[in-house]
C-alpha positions in Angstrom: 0.0 0.0 0.0 1.1 3.6 -0.4 2.0 6.0 2.4 -1.5 7.6 2.5 -3.2 4.2 2.9 -0.6 3.3 5.6 -1.5 6.4 7.5 -5.2 5.5 7.3 -4.4 2.0 8.7 -2.4 3.6 11.5 -5.2 6.0 12.5 -7.8 3.2 12.4 -5.5 1.0 14.6 -5.1 3.8 17.2 -8.8 4.4 17.3 -9.6 0.7 17.6 -7.0 0.1 20.3 -8.2 3.2 22.2 -12.0 2.4 22.0 -13.7 1.5 25.3 -17.1 0.2 26.4 -19.4 2.1 28.7 -17.6 0.7 31.8 -14.2 2.1 30.6 -12.8 -1.3 29.5 -10.9 -1.4 26.3 -12.9 -3.2 23.5 -9.6 -4.9 22.6 -7.7 -5.7 25.8 -4.2 -4.3 25.8 -2.6 -7.7 25.9 -4.3 -8.5 22.6 -3.3 -5.3 20.9 -0.6 -6.3 18.5 2.2 -3.7 17.9 1.9 -2.2 14.5 4.9 -2.7 12.3 5.5 -0.3 9.3 7.8 -2.0 6.8 9.1 0.2 4.0 12.2 1.6 2.3 14.1 4.4 4.0 12.8 7.9 3.7 9.3 6.9 2.5 7.6 8.8 5.4 7.0 6.2 8.2 8.1 8.5 11.0 6.2 11.4 9.4 2.8 9.6 9.4 3.3 8.5 13.1 3.9 12.2 14.1 0.9 13.4 12.0 -1.3 10.8 13.5 -0.4 11.8 17.1 -1.0 15.5 16.2 -4.3 14.9 14.5 -5.7 12.6 17.2 -4.4 14.9 20.0 -2.4 12.1 21.8 1.1 11.8 23.2 4.1 10.6 21.3 7.4 9.1 22.4 9.9 8.2 19.6 13.1 6.2 19.7 15.4 4.6 17.2 16.1 1.3 18.9 19.5 0.9 17.3 20.7 3.7 19.6 20.1 1.5 22.6 22.1 -1.1 24.3 20.5 -3.9 26.4 21.1 -1.9 29.5 19.5 1.3 28.3 16.5 -0.5 26.9 16.0 -3.0 29.6 17.2 -1.0 32.6 20.2 -1.6 34.9 20.3 -4.5 37.4 20.0 -3.6 41.1 19.9 -5.5 44.4 16.6 -5.3 46.2 16.1 -6.5 49.8 12.9 -8.7 50.1 11.2 -10.9 52.7 9.5 -14.1 51.8 7.8 -15.8 54.7 10.2 -15.5 57.6 13.3 -15.4 55.3 15.1 -12.4 54.0 16.7 -12.3 50.6 18.7 -10.0 48.3 17.0 -10.1 44.9 18.3 -8.9 41.5 15.8 -6.6 39.7 16.0 -4.0 37.0 15.6 -0.2 37.2 13.0 1.3 34.9 13.9 1.3 31.2 14.7 4.8 29.8 12.1 4.1 27.1 9.3 3.3 29.5 10.2 6.2 31.8 10.0 8.5 28.9 6.4 7.6 28.4 5.7 8.5 32.0 7.6 11.7 31.6 5.3 12.7 28.7 2.2 11.8 30.7 3.4 13.9 33.6 4.4 16.9 31.5 1.4 17.0 29.2 -1.4 15.3 31.1 -2.0 13.0 28.1 -2.8 9.5 29.3 -2.9 8.0 25.8 -0.4 8.0 23.1 2.0 6.3 20.7 5.3 4.7 21.7 7.2 4.6 18.3 10.3 2.4 18.0 12.1 2.7 14.7 14.5 0.2 13.1 13.4 -2.6 15.3 14.6 -5.2 12.9 18.2 -3.8 13.3 18.6 -4.4 17.0 21.8 -6.0 18.3 21.9 -9.7 19.0 22.1 -9.0 22.8 18.9 -6.9 22.7 16.9 -9.3 20.4 15.5 -11.5 23.2 14.4 -8.4 25.2 12.8 -7.0 22.1 10.8 -10.2 21.5 9.6 -10.1 25.0 8.6 -6.5 24.6 6.7 -7.1 21.4 4.8 -10.0 23.1 4.2 -8.6 26.6 4.8 -4.8 26.2 7.4 -4.9 28.9 11.1 -4.2 29.4 12.3 -6.0 32.4 9.5 -5.8 35.0 8.1 -2.5 33.7 5.2 -2.4 31.3 4.1 0.2 28.8 1.1 2.0 30.4 -2.4 1.0 29.2 -3.6 3.5 26.6 -0.1 3.7 24.9 0.0 2.0 21.6 3.2 0.5 20.3 4.1 1.3 16.7 7.3 0.0 15.2 9.1 0.4 11.9 11.9 -1.0 9.9 13.5 -1.3 6.5 13.5 -4.4 4.2 16.9 -6.2 4.4 17.9 -5.1 0.8 18.0 -1.5 2.1 19.9 -2.0 5.3 22.8 -4.4 5.8 22.1 -4.4 9.6 18.4 -5.4 9.1 17.4 -9.0 9.7 14.4 -11.1 8.7 12.1 -11.8 11.6 11.1 -15.4 12.2 7.5 -16.5 12.2 7.3 -16.4 16.0 8.0 -12.6 15.9 5.9 -11.8 12.9 3.0 -13.6 14.5 3.1 -11.0 17.3 2.9 -8.0 15.0 0.3 -6.2 12.9 2.3 -5.7 9.7 1.8 -2.9 7.2 3.9 -3.0 4.0 4.5 0.4 2.4 5.5 0.9 -1.3 6.8 4.2 -2.9 4.0 6.0 -4.6 4.6 9.5 -6.0 1.0 10.4 -6.5 0.2 9.6 -2.8 3.3 11.5 -1.7 2.2 14.6 -3.6 -0.6 15.4 -1.1 2.0 15.5 1.7 4.3 17.5 -0.5 1.8 20.2 -1.1 1.0 20.4 2.6 4.7 21.1 3.4 5.1 23.3 0.3 7.8 21.2 -1.4 9.7 23.4 -3.9 8.0 23.6 -7.3 11.3 22.5 -9.1 11.2 19.2 -7.2 7.5 18.7 -7.9 7.7 19.4 -11.6 10.9 17.4 -12.0 9.4 14.3 -10.4 6.1 14.8 -12.3 8.1 14.3 -15.5 10.6 11.7 -14.0 8.6 9.6 -11.6 11.2 6.8 -11.7 13.6 9.1 -9.8 11.2 9.5 -6.9 12.4 6.5 -5.0 15.3 4.5 -6.3 17.9 2.4 -4.5 20.6 0.6 -6.6 23.5 -1.5 -5.4 26.7 -1.0 -7.3 30.3 -2.0 -6.9 30.9 1.4 -5.4 28.1 1.0 -2.8 24.5 2.0 -2.8 23.1 4.8 -4.9 19.8 6.2 -3.9 17.2 8.9 -4.0 14.3 8.7 -1.5 11.2 10.7 -0.7 13.0 12.1 2.3 16.0 13.1 0.1 13.6 15.2 -2.1 11.8 16.7 0.8 15.0 17.8 2.5 16.5 19.0 -0.7 13.4 21.1 -1.3 13.8 22.7 2.2 17.4 23.7 1.6 16.7 25.1 -1.9 14.1 27.4 -0.4 16.6 28.6 2.2 19.4 29.1 -0.4 17.1 31.1 -2.6 16.0 33.3 0.3 19.7 34.0 1.1 20.7 34.4 -2.5 23.1 31.4 -2.5 23.4 29.5 -5.7 21.8 26.0 -5.9 24.4 23.9 -7.8 25.3 20.2 -8.5 27.4 20.0 -5.3 24.4 20.9 -3.1 22.1 18.5 -5.0 24.5 15.7 -4.6 24.6 16.1 -0.8 21.0 15.0 -0.7 20.4 12.9 -3.9 23.1 10.3 -3.6 22.6 8.9 -7.1 25.0 10.7 -9.4 22.8 10.2 -12.5 19.7 11.6 -10.9 21.7 14.4 -9.1 23.2 15.5 -12.5 19.8 15.4 -14.2 18.1 17.4 -11.5 20.9 20.0 -11.2 20.6 20.6 -15.0 16.9 20.8 -14.7 17.0 23.3 -11.9 19.3 25.5 -13.9 16.8 25.6 -16.7 13.9 26.0 -14.2 15.7 29.0 -12.7 16.3 30.5 -16.1 12.6 30.2 -17.0 11.7 32.1 -13.8 13.2 35.3 -15.3 12.7 34.6 -19.0 8.9 34.2 -18.8 8.1 37.2 -16.7 5.8 35.3 -14.4 4.3 38.4 -12.7 3.2 39.7 -16.1 1.4 36.4 -16.8 -0.3 36.4 -13.5 -1.3 40.0 -13.9 -2.8 39.2 -17.4 -0.4 41.6 -19.2 2.1 39.2 -20.8 3.6 39.9 -24.2 2.5 37.9 -27.3 6.1 36.8 -27.6 5.8 35.0 -24.3 2.6 33.2 -25.4 4.2 32.1 -28.6 7.3 30.7 -26.8 5.2 28.9 -24.2 3.0 27.4 -26.9 6.0 26.1 -28.9 8.1 25.0 -25.9 8.9 21.3 -25.3 6.9 19.5 -22.7 9.6 19.7 -19.9 9.7 23.5 -20.4 6.0 23.8 -20.4 5.8 21.7 -17.2 8.5 23.9 -15.5 6.6 27.1 -16.5 3.3 25.7 -15.2 5.1 24.7 -11.9 6.6 28.2 -11.5 3.2 29.9 -12.1 1.4 27.5 -9.7 4.1 28.0 -7.1 3.5 31.8 -7.2 -0.3 31.5 -7.0 -0.2 28.8 -4.3 2.1 30.9 -2.2 -0.6 33.7 -2.2 -3.4 31.2 -1.6 -1.6 29.5 1.3 -1.1 32.9 3.0 -4.8 33.7 2.7 -5.8 30.3 4.2 -3.2 30.7 7.1 -4.6 34.1 7.9 -8.1 32.7 7.8 -7.2 29.9 10.2 -5.5 32.4 12.5 -8.5 34.6 12.4 -10.8 31.7 13.2 -8.7 30.8 16.3 -8.6 34.4 17.4 -12.4 34.7 17.2 -12.8 32.0 19.9 -10.2 33.6 22.1 -11.5 37.2 21.7 -14.9 36.0 22.8 -13.4 35.1 26.1 -11.8 38.6 26.3 -15.2 40.2 25.6 -16.8 38.1 28.4 -14.3 39.6 30.8 -11.5 37.1 31.0 -8.0 38.5 31.4 -6.0 38.4 28.2 -2.9 37.5 30.2 -4.5 34.3 31.4 -5.5 33.4 27.8 -2.0 34.0 26.7 -0.7 31.7 29.5 -3.1 29.0 28.4 -2.1 29.2 24.8 1.6 29.2 25.6 1.1 26.1 27.8 -0.6 24.2 25.1 1.9 25.3 22.5 4.8 24.3 24.7 3.3 20.9 25.5 3.0 19.9 21.9 6.3 21.4 20.9 8.1 19.3 23.6 6.5 16.2 22.2 7.6 17.1 18.7 4.2 16.4 17.1 3.5 20.0 15.9 3.5 20.4 12.1 4.9 23.5 10.6 1.4 24.6 9.8 0.2 24.2 13.4 3.3 25.9 14.8 2.7 28.8 12.4 -0.9 29.2 13.7 0.1 29.2 17.4 2.9 31.7 16.8 0.6 34.1 14.9 -2.1 33.9 17.5 0.3 34.5 20.4 1.9 37.4 18.5 -1.5 39.1 18.2 -2.4 38.5 21.8 0.9 39.7 23.2 0.7 42.8 21.1 -2.7 43.7 22.7 -2.0 42.5 26.3 -2.3 46.1 27.6 -5.0 47.4 25.3 -8.8 47.5 25.7 -11.3 45.3 23.8 -12.3 48.1 21.3 -8.7 48.5 20.2 -8.3 44.7 19.9 -11.4 44.4 17.8 -10.4 47.2 15.6 -7.0 45.6 14.8 -8.7 42.2 14.3 -11.2 43.7 11.8 -8.2 45.2 9.9 -6.7 41.7 9.6 -9.9 40.3 8.3 -10.3 43.2 5.8 -6.7 42.8 4.5 -7.3 39.0 4.2 -10.3 39.6 2.0 -8.3 41.9 -0.2 -5.5 39.4 -0.5 -8.1 36.7 -1.3 -9.5 38.8 -4.1 -6.0 39.4 -5.5 -5.1 35.7 -5.3 -8.4 34.9 -7.1 -7.5 37.3 -9.9 -4.1 35.8 -10.3 -5.6 32.3 -10.4 -8.1 33.4 -13.1 -5.2 34.9 -15.1 -3.3 31.6 -14.8 -6.3 29.7 -16.3 -6.7 32.3 -19.0 -3.1 32.0 -20.0 -3.1 28.2 -19.9 -6.3 28.0 -22.0 -5.0 30.5 -24.6 -1.6 28.9 -25.0 -2.2 25.2 -24.4 -5.9 24.7 -24.7 -7.5 21.7 -23.0 -4.3 19.6 -23.3 -2.2 17.8 -20.7 -1.1 21.1 -19.1 -4.8 21.9 -18.2 -5.2 18.4 -16.8 -2.1 18.9 -14.6 -3.3 22.4 -13.5 -6.7 21.2 -12.4 -5.3 18.1 -10.8 -2.7 20.1 -8.8 -5.3 22.6 -7.6 -7.6 19.7 -6.6 -5.1 17.8 -4.4 -3.5 20.9 -2.8 -4.8 21.3 0.7 -4.6 25.1 0.5 -5.9 25.5 -3.1 -8.8 23.1 -2.6 -9.9 25.0 0.5 -9.4 28.4 -1.2 -11.5 27.4 -4.3 -14.3 26.0 -2.1 -14.3 29.2 0.0 -13.8 31.9 -2.7 -14.7 30.1 -5.9 -13.0 29.9 -9.3 -15.3 29.6 -12.3 -12.6 28.5 -14.7 -11.5 25.7 -12.4 -15.0 24.3 -12.1 -15.6 24.6 -15.9 -12.4 22.8 -16.8 -12.8 20.2 -14.1 -16.2 19.3 -15.4 -14.9 19.2 -19.0 -12.0 16.9 -17.9 -14.3 14.6 -16.0 -16.5 14.3 -19.2 -13.3 13.6 -21.2 -12.3 10.9 -18.7 -15.7 9.3 -18.9 -15.6 9.3 -22.7 -12.1 7.6 -22.6 -13.4 5.0 -20.2 -16.4 4.2 -22.4 -14.0 4.0 -25.4 -11.7 1.6 -23.5 -14.6 -0.6 -22.5 -15.9 -0.6 -26.1 -12.5 -1.6 -27.4 -12.2 -4.4 -24.8 -15.6 -5.8 -25.8 -14.7 -5.6 -29.5 -11.5 -7.5 -28.7 -13.4 -10.2 -26.8 -15.9 -10.6 -29.5 -13.1 -10.8 -32.1 -11.2 -13.5 -30.2 -14.4 -15.5 -29.7 
């Protein structure tokens, strides 16, 4: 299954394991709750979906890479305990609490969250000395004498043996104690995540044209060559920082993330052209609807890679505006709830303290997405700015934010309309329009923006493309029936 399906399986498992009857008993007793095992190539997003699940469900998260642990740190250290049995006294060897188990209790104490996920990565790479303890843990949820608290669900992960020389195949006894989820690379499923984290348009358009480079691991005489989803995501992040600082993005930088020389060479060359198109095509003129006829002619005659790059550049500009509108809208929605409390007489300082406590709690657990962190920071910035002002002044400033947001939304809508007008004039209802409508549909910001503020050209082209797809499907079915009849 792909990473999106795996996340659904993870969420469903957490919900099922957490469900209780009316007496407070778990519907599935903890001793029958098999640990989930996410099996997939490195960098595919296993850790990311665990973090996203914890954030979305509002539960705790403790993460460990088990390869960093020895038998002593995982199991605990031996100690001598004095005990009495009957009328005899004995010195008994026991273990201190495992660092892993104690970390779960620390999160419970710090956050007040009694349910969560204990995530152990690379469990099929544990040392031989730790293997028996790990088998006991997977079966009984204990390290030494200490058990994972009820309400905490164990999720594990690992790489297939062909990706990691330290990985080993589990035997049937171990597999029979796990709920196994196998994850395969799938670019289309990854795209939804990529849009939510604003992966750089050069990466998106490159992979759209060269999907075979999305996740590749090859063994050579010189070692392994690879490009993984994590490689592309991290490369995207550093590209954005380099561009902000005015530092050149070159082959040396690309090769530090994409450790397959052939793919790194190809992407570096692609990025150079992509960067050139950014200035050559005068993007802001296109989005303002004032482009020269020369630009239209060039775009219409351009090879597909160039057209895809141009479309990616235009989309990136529009989506940046759209994302800012949606973020401001989300911040405003959160502020409305908090300002009602101020209006009812609650001290704004206490509201700030509450928000800071919640923000700090989730930040310590490491489950906050960049989007959630951004919202908390914006809300707190507004509240702190008005800590000493009266409600009328606060409301006036809030109303200005909403008014500016509506103006920004109208401007973004105009730029989106101009993008559609350009695409229709230059490329018609071809593959470029299919890509444009598809990207807007799957983007979390763009889909919300269009639903909220509308876009007639999007709806019209989307309906046309759906009709086109239905006609193709009818044609394929007709050809299939004709072939069957011919064969018979």
